[in-house]
LOMARTI-475375 format. One record per residue: chain; x, y, z of N, C-alpha, C, O, CB in turn; residue in three letters. Coordinates in Angstrom, 1 decimal, decimal comma. Glycine has a CB too. Example, Ala and Ser with C-alpha at 12.3 -4.5 7.8 and 13.67 -1.06 7.14 Angstrom:
BEGIN
(node A; (13,2; -5,7; 7,8); (12,3; -4,5; 7,8); (13,2; -3,3; 7,8); (14,2; -3,3; 8,5); (11,3; -4,5; 9,0); ALA)
(node A; (12,8; -2,2; 7,1); (13,7; -1,1; 7,1); (12,9; 0,0; 7,9); (13,4; 1,1; 8,0); (14,1; -0,6; 5,7); SER)
//
This chain:
BEGIN
(node A; (30,0; -19,7; -34,3); (30,8; -20,1; -33,9); (31,3; -20,5; -35,3); (32,4; -20,3; -34,9); (30,5; -20,9; -32,9); MET)
(node A; (31,4; -20,7; -36,1); (32,1; -21,4; -37,4); (32,9; -20,2; -37,6); (34,1; -20,2; -37,6); (31,2; -22,0; -38,8); SER)
(node A; (32,1; -19,1; -38,0); (32,8; -17,8; -38,6); (34,0; -17,5; -37,8); (34,6; -16,5; -38,2); (31,9; -16,5; -38,6); ASP)
(node A; (34,7; -18,0; -36,7); (35,4; -17,5; -36,4); (36,4; -18,3; -35,5); (37,0; -18,0; -34,4); (34,9; -16,6; -36,1); ASN)
(node A; (36,4; -19,3; -36,3); (36,9; -21,1; -35,3); (38,4; -20,5; -35,9); (38,7; -19,7; -36,9); (36,1; -23,3; -36,2); GLU)
(node A; (39,2; -21,3; -34,7); (40,6; -20,6; -35,4); (41,1; -19,4; -35,3); (42,2; -19,0; -35,7); (40,6; -20,6; -36,7); GLY)
(node A; (40,0; -18,9; -34,5); (40,6; -17,3; -34,5); (40,8; -17,0; -33,2); (39,9; -17,4; -32,4); (39,6; -16,3; -35,1); ARG)
(node A; (41,9; -16,1; -32,6); (42,2; -16,0; -31,2); (42,6; -14,9; -31,1); (43,4; -14,4; -32,0); (43,0; -16,9; -30,7); GLN)
(node A; (42,1; -14,1; -29,8); (42,3; -13,1; -29,4); (44,2; -12,5; -29,3); (45,1; -13,0; -28,7); (41,5; -13,2; -28,2); ASP)
(node A; (44,1; -11,1; -30,5); (45,8; -11,4; -30,3); (46,2; -9,8; -29,6); (45,3; -9,1; -29,0); (46,8; -11,7; -32,1); LEU)
(node A; (47,2; -9,5; -29,7); (47,3; -8,1; -28,4); (48,1; -7,4; -29,4); (49,1; -7,6; -29,9); (48,2; -8,3; -26,6); ARG)
(node A; (46,7; -6,0; -29,4); (46,5; -5,0; -30,1); (47,0; -3,8; -29,7); (47,0; -3,6; -28,5); (45,5; -4,9; -30,2); MET)
(node A; (47,6; -2,9; -30,6); (48,9; -2,0; -30,3); (47,7; -0,7; -29,3); (46,6; -0,2; -29,5); (50,0; -1,1; -32,4); PRO)
(node A; (48,6; -0,6; -28,4); (48,4; 0,8; -27,7); (48,1; 2,2; -28,0); (48,0; 2,2; -29,3); (49,3; 1,1; -27,3); ASP)
(node A; (48,0; 2,9; -27,8); (47,7; 4,5; -28,3); (49,2; 4,9; -28,5); (49,2; 6,1; -28,9); (46,8; 5,8; -27,1); ASP)
(node A; (50,6; 4,5; -28,4); (51,2; 5,0; -28,8); (52,3; 3,8; -29,3); (53,5; 4,0; -29,3); (51,2; 6,0; -28,0); ASP)
(node A; (51,8; 2,7; -29,8); (52,4; 1,9; -30,5); (51,6; 1,8; -32,2); (50,6; 2,4; -32,6); (52,5; 0,5; -29,7); GLU)
(node A; (52,4; 1,1; -32,8); (51,6; 0,6; -34,6); (52,5; -0,7; -35,1); (53,6; -1,1; -34,6); (51,9; 2,3; -36,2); VAL)
(node A; (51,7; -1,4; -36,2); (52,7; -2,3; -36,3); (53,5; -2,2; -37,4); (53,3; -1,2; -38,1); (52,2; -3,4; -36,2); PHE)
(node A; (54,6; -3,1; -37,6); (55,2; -2,3; -38,5); (55,9; -4,5; -38,8); (55,4; -5,3; -38,1); (56,3; -0,3; -37,6); ALA)
(node A; (56,7; -4,8; -39,5); (57,5; -5,9; -40,6); (58,3; -5,3; -40,6); (58,4; -4,1; -40,6); (57,3; -6,2; -42,1); VAL)
(node A; (59,3; -6,4; -40,4); (60,8; -6,2; -40,2); (61,1; -7,0; -41,9); (60,7; -8,0; -42,4); (61,7; -7,1; -38,5); VAL)
(node A; (62,1; -5,6; -42,1); (62,7; -5,7; -43,6); (63,9; -5,8; -43,5); (64,7; -6,2; -44,3); (62,4; -4,4; -44,6); THR)
(node A; (64,3; -5,5; -42,1); (66,2; -5,8; -42,3); (67,0; -5,9; -40,8); (66,9; -5,1; -39,8); (67,1; -4,2; -43,2); GLU)
(node A; (67,7; -6,7; -40,9); (68,3; -7,0; -40,3); (69,4; -5,6; -39,8); (69,7; -5,0; -40,8); (68,8; -8,3; -40,9); MET)
(node A; (69,7; -5,3; -39,1); (70,9; -4,6; -39,0); (72,1; -5,0; -38,2); (73,2; -4,6; -38,5); (70,6; -3,4; -38,5); LEU)
(node A; (71,8; -5,8; -37,3); (73,1; -6,3; -36,2); (73,2; -5,4; -35,3); (73,1; -4,2; -35,5); (74,6; -6,3; -36,7); GLY)
(node A; (73,3; -5,9; -34,4); (73,7; -4,9; -33,2); (72,4; -4,7; -32,2); (72,3; -3,6; -31,6); (74,2; -3,3; -33,8); ALA)
(node A; (71,2; -5,6; -32,0); (70,0; -5,9; -31,9); (69,3; -4,5; -32,5); (68,5; -3,6; -32,2); (69,8; -6,4; -30,3); ASN)
(node A; (70,0; -5,0; -33,5); (68,6; -3,6; -34,0); (68,1; -3,9; -35,7); (68,9; -4,4; -36,5); (69,6; -1,4; -34,2); ARG)
(node A; (66,2; -3,5; -36,2); (66,0; -4,3; -37,5); (65,9; -2,6; -37,8); (65,9; -1,5; -37,2); (64,6; -5,8; -37,8); VAL)
(node A; (65,6; -3,6; -39,4); (65,3; -2,0; -40,2); (63,5; -2,0; -40,1); (63,1; -3,2; -40,0); (66,0; -1,9; -42,2); LYS)
(node A; (62,8; -1,3; -40,1); (61,2; -2,0; -40,5); (60,6; -1,1; -41,1); (61,2; 0,0; -41,4); (60,2; -2,4; -39,4); VAL)
(node A; (58,9; -1,4; -41,5); (58,5; -0,9; -42,3); (56,9; -0,6; -41,9); (56,0; -1,4; -42,4); (58,9; -1,6; -43,3); ARG)
(node A; (56,4; 0,8; -40,8); (55,8; 0,5; -39,8); (54,1; 1,1; -41,3); (54,1; 1,6; -42,4); (56,5; 1,4; -37,8); CYS)
(node A; (53,2; 0,8; -40,3); (51,8; 1,0; -41,3); (51,8; 2,2; -41,3); (51,1; 2,8; -42,2); (50,3; 0,5; -40,9); MET)
(node A; (52,5; 2,9; -40,3); (51,7; 4,4; -41,0); (52,6; 5,2; -41,4); (52,8; 6,4; -41,1); (50,9; 5,3; -40,0); ASP)
(node A; (53,6; 4,0; -42,9); (54,1; 4,5; -43,7); (55,4; 5,0; -43,6); (56,1; 5,4; -44,5); (53,4; 5,0; -44,0); GLY)
(node A; (55,8; 5,0; -42,1); (57,7; 5,9; -41,9); (58,1; 4,2; -41,7); (57,7; 3,3; -40,9); (58,3; 7,5; -39,8); THR)
(node A; (58,9; 4,2; -42,6); (60,3; 3,8; -42,5); (61,2; 3,9; -40,9); (61,9; 4,9; -40,6); (61,0; 4,7; -43,7); GLU)
(node A; (61,1; 2,8; -40,2); (62,4; 3,2; -39,0); (63,5; 2,0; -38,6); (63,6; 0,8; -38,9); (61,6; 3,6; -37,3); ARG)
(node A; (64,2; 2,9; -38,0); (65,4; 1,7; -37,2); (64,8; 1,1; -36,4); (63,7; 1,6; -36,6); (66,8; 2,1; -36,3); THR)
(node A; (64,5; -0,1; -35,0); (64,1; -0,5; -34,4); (65,0; -0,9; -33,7); (65,7; -1,5; -34,4); (63,4; -0,9; -34,8); ALA)
(node A; (65,5; -0,9; -32,0); (65,9; -1,5; -31,2); (65,0; -2,2; -30,4); (64,0; -1,8; -29,9); (66,5; -0,7; -30,6); ARG)
(node A; (65,8; -4,1; -30,5); (65,3; -4,7; -30,1); (65,9; -5,1; -29,2); (67,0; -5,7; -29,2); (64,8; -5,3; -30,7); ILE)
(node A; (64,4; -4,5; -27,4); (65,3; -4,4; -26,1); (65,9; -5,7; -25,3); (65,7; -6,8; -25,7); (64,4; -3,7; -25,2); PRO)
(node A; (66,6; -5,4; -23,9); (67,1; -6,7; -23,6); (66,5; -7,8; -23,0); (67,0; -8,9; -22,8); (68,0; -6,6; -23,0); GLY)
(node A; (65,1; -7,1; -22,7); (64,2; -8,3; -22,3); (63,6; -9,1; -23,1); (62,7; -9,9; -22,8); (63,4; -7,9; -21,7); ARG)
(node A; (64,3; -9,1; -24,3); (63,5; -10,4; -25,7); (65,1; -10,4; -26,1); (65,1; -11,4; -26,9); (61,9; -9,6; -27,5); MET)
(node A; (66,6; -9,9; -26,0); (67,4; -10,6; -26,6); (67,8; -11,8; -26,1); (67,9; -11,8; -24,9); (68,2; -10,1; -26,9); GLN)
(node A; (68,0; -13,1; -27,0); (67,8; -14,1; -26,8); (66,8; -14,8; -26,5); (67,0; -16,0; -26,7); (68,2; -14,3; -26,4); LYS)
(node A; (65,5; -14,6; -25,8); (64,4; -15,2; -25,8); (63,6; -15,0; -26,8); (62,8; -15,9; -27,2); (63,9; -15,0; -24,8); ARG)
(node A; (63,5; -14,2; -27,3); (62,2; -13,6; -28,1); (63,0; -13,8; -29,9); (63,9; -12,9; -30,1); (61,7; -11,2; -27,4); VAL)
(node A; (62,9; -14,8; -31,4); (63,9; -14,3; -32,4); (63,2; -13,9; -32,9); (62,0; -14,3; -32,8); (64,8; -14,9; -33,0); TRP)
(node A; (63,7; -12,8; -34,1); (63,3; -11,9; -34,7); (64,1; -11,9; -35,8); (65,3; -11,8; -35,8); (63,2; -10,9; -34,1); ILE)
(node A; (62,9; -12,2; -37,3); (63,8; -12,6; -38,5); (63,0; -11,4; -39,3); (62,1; -10,7; -39,0); (63,7; -14,3; -39,0); ARG)
(node A; (63,7; -11,6; -40,5); (62,8; -10,7; -41,4); (61,6; -11,0; -42,1); (61,7; -12,0; -42,8); (63,4; -10,2; -42,1); GLU)
(node A; (60,5; -10,4; -42,3); (59,4; -10,4; -42,8); (58,5; -10,6; -41,4); (57,3; -10,7; -41,7); (59,4; -11,5; -43,8); ASP)
(node A; (58,8; -10,6; -40,4); (58,1; -11,2; -39,1); (57,2; -9,6; -38,6); (57,6; -8,4; -38,7); (59,5; -11,9; -37,7); ASP)
(node A; (55,5; -10,2; -38,1); (55,6; -8,4; -38,0); (55,3; -8,4; -36,7); (54,7; -9,3; -36,1); (54,5; -7,2; -38,9); VAL)
(node A; (55,9; -7,0; -36,1); (56,1; -6,8; -34,8); (55,5; -5,6; -34,2); (54,8; -5,3; -35,2); (57,4; -6,7; -34,6); VAL)
(node A; (55,4; -4,8; -33,4); (54,8; -3,7; -32,2); (56,2; -2,7; -32,2); (57,4; -2,8; -32,2); (54,3; -4,6; -30,2); LEU)
(node A; (55,6; -2,2; -32,3); (57,2; -0,8; -32,4); (56,8; 0,1; -31,7); (56,0; 0,9; -32,2); (57,6; 0,1; -34,1); ILE)
(node A; (57,1; 0,5; -30,5); (56,6; 2,1; -30,3); (57,8; 2,7; -30,6); (59,0; 2,4; -30,3); (56,0; 2,5; -28,6); GLU)
(node A; (57,4; 4,1; -31,5); (58,6; 4,7; -32,0); (58,8; 5,8; -30,6); (57,9; 6,3; -29,9); (58,6; 5,4; -33,7); PRO)
(node A; (60,0; 6,1; -30,6); (60,9; 7,4; -30,2); (59,7; 9,2; -29,5); (58,8; 9,6; -30,2); (61,8; 7,8; -32,1); TRP)
(node A; (59,9; 9,6; -28,7); (59,3; 10,5; -28,6); (59,8; 12,0; -29,6); (59,3; 12,9; -30,2); (59,1; 10,6; -27,2); ASP)
(node A; (61,3; 11,2; -29,2); (62,4; 12,7; -29,0); (62,6; 12,4; -31,0); (62,5; 13,4; -31,8); (64,6; 12,3; -27,7); TRP)
(node A; (62,8; 10,6; -31,5); (63,4; 10,7; -32,8); (63,2; 9,7; -33,4); (63,9; 8,7; -33,5); (64,6; 10,9; -33,0); GLN)
(node A; (61,2; 10,3; -33,9); (60,8; 9,4; -35,0); (61,2; 9,1; -35,6); (60,9; 8,1; -35,1); (60,2; 9,5; -35,7); ASP)
(node A; (62,0; 8,8; -36,6); (62,5; 7,4; -37,4); (63,2; 6,3; -36,7); (63,8; 5,3; -37,1); (63,5; 7,7; -38,3); GLU)
(node A; (63,0; 6,8; -35,6); (63,3; 5,5; -34,7); (62,5; 4,8; -33,7); (61,4; 5,3; -33,8); (64,3; 5,8; -34,0); LYS)
(node A; (62,4; 3,5; -32,6); (62,2; 3,4; -32,3); (62,4; 1,9; -31,4); (63,0; 0,9; -31,8); (61,8; 4,0; -32,8); GLY)
(node A; (61,8; 1,8; -30,2); (61,9; 0,3; -29,6); (60,5; -1,2; -30,3); (59,3; -1,1; -30,6); (61,8; 0,6; -27,6); ASP)
(node A; (61,2; -2,2; -30,2); (60,6; -3,5; -30,4); (59,6; -3,8; -29,9); (59,6; -5,0; -29,9); (61,3; -4,5; -30,2); VAL)
(node A; (58,2; -3,4; -29,0); (58,1; -4,3; -27,9); (57,4; -5,7; -27,7); (56,8; -6,1; -26,8); (57,5; -3,7; -27,1); THR)
(node A; (57,7; -6,6; -29,3); (55,9; -7,4; -29,2); (56,2; -8,2; -30,2); (56,1; -7,4; -31,1); (54,2; -6,2; -29,6); TRP)
(node A; (56,5; -9,1; -30,7); (56,6; -10,6; -32,0); (55,2; -11,0; -31,7); (54,6; -11,3; -30,7); (58,0; -12,2; -31,7); ARG)
(node A; (54,9; -10,8; -33,3); (53,5; -11,8; -33,5); (54,3; -13,3; -34,0); (55,5; -13,2; -34,3); (52,3; -11,0; -35,0); TYR)
(node A; (53,8; -14,4; -34,0); (53,6; -15,6; -34,4); (53,5; -15,5; -35,6); (53,0; -14,4; -35,9); (52,7; -16,4; -33,8); GLU)
(node A; (53,7; -16,3; -36,5); (53,2; -16,4; -37,8); (52,1; -16,3; -38,0); (51,6; -15,4; -38,7); (53,4; -17,2; -38,4); LYS)
(node A; (51,3; -17,4; -37,5); (49,7; -17,8; -37,3); (49,0; -16,5; -37,4); (48,2; -16,1; -38,2); (49,3; -18,5; -35,8); SER)
(node A; (49,8; -15,8; -35,7); (49,2; -14,8; -35,5); (49,4; -13,5; -36,8); (48,4; -12,7; -36,9); (49,6; -14,6; -34,0); GLU)
(node A; (50,2; -13,3; -37,4); (50,7; -12,8; -38,9); (49,5; -12,8; -39,4); (48,5; -12,0; -39,2); (51,8; -13,8; -39,9); ALA)
(node A; (49,7; -13,9; -40,4); (48,5; -14,1; -41,3); (47,1; -13,6; -40,7); (46,7; -12,6; -41,2); (48,4; -15,7; -41,6); ASP)
(node A; (46,6; -14,2; -39,9); (45,5; -13,6; -38,6); (45,3; -11,9; -39,1); (44,7; -11,4; -40,1); (46,5; -13,7; -36,6); GLN)
(node A; (45,9; -11,4; -38,4); (46,9; -9,4; -38,4); (46,2; -9,1; -40,2); (45,2; -8,5; -40,6); (50,1; -9,5; -38,4); LEU)
(node A; (47,1; -10,0; -40,8); (46,7; -10,0; -42,8); (45,5; -10,2; -43,0); (45,1; -9,6; -44,0); (47,3; -11,3; -43,9); ARG)
(node A; (44,8; -10,7; -42,6); (43,0; -11,2; -42,7); (42,4; -10,6; -42,2); (41,2; -10,9; -42,5); (42,5; -12,3; -42,3); GLU)
(node A; (42,7; -9,8; -41,6); (41,4; -9,1; -41,0); (42,0; -7,3; -41,1); (41,8; -6,4; -40,3); (41,0; -9,7; -38,9); GLU)
(node A; (42,8; -7,1; -42,3); (43,2; -6,4; -42,5); (44,1; -5,0; -41,5); (44,3; -3,9; -42,0); (42,4; -6,4; -43,2); GLY)
(node A; (44,4; -5,4; -40,6); (45,9; -4,1; -39,9); (46,6; -4,3; -40,5); (47,0; -3,3; -40,9); (46,8; -4,1; -38,5); HIS)
(node A; (47,1; -5,3; -40,9); (48,8; -5,1; -42,0); (48,4; -5,3; -43,4); (48,0; -6,4; -43,6); (50,2; -6,5; -41,7); ILE)
(node A; (48,5; -4,8; -44,0); (49,3; -4,9; -46,0); (50,4; -5,1; -45,7); (51,2; -4,8; -44,9); (49,4; -3,5; -47,2); GLN)
(node A; (50,2; -6,2; -46,9); (51,3; -7,2; -47,5); (51,8; -6,1; -48,0); (52,8; -6,1; -48,7); (51,1; -8,5; -48,5); ALA)
//
């Protein structure tokens, strides 16, 4: 038990989602992200998250890339700071 003390089960990406780190706020509900698959994307913050989930630079998020335009996508989830630290420790995200 002491190994997993403080560890929590986190939402992991589905088949079509990828981890990303917010690098820049673009305005108009859009952010620039660096995805863990090596791609820079422009991501849209959907209406269901606006004014409910506040996203800032250096936040860790899940992105669902668009099928028809791979350099764009939608933000599907934002991790809290403690959750992001845990993902980094476990090696899911490269700082």
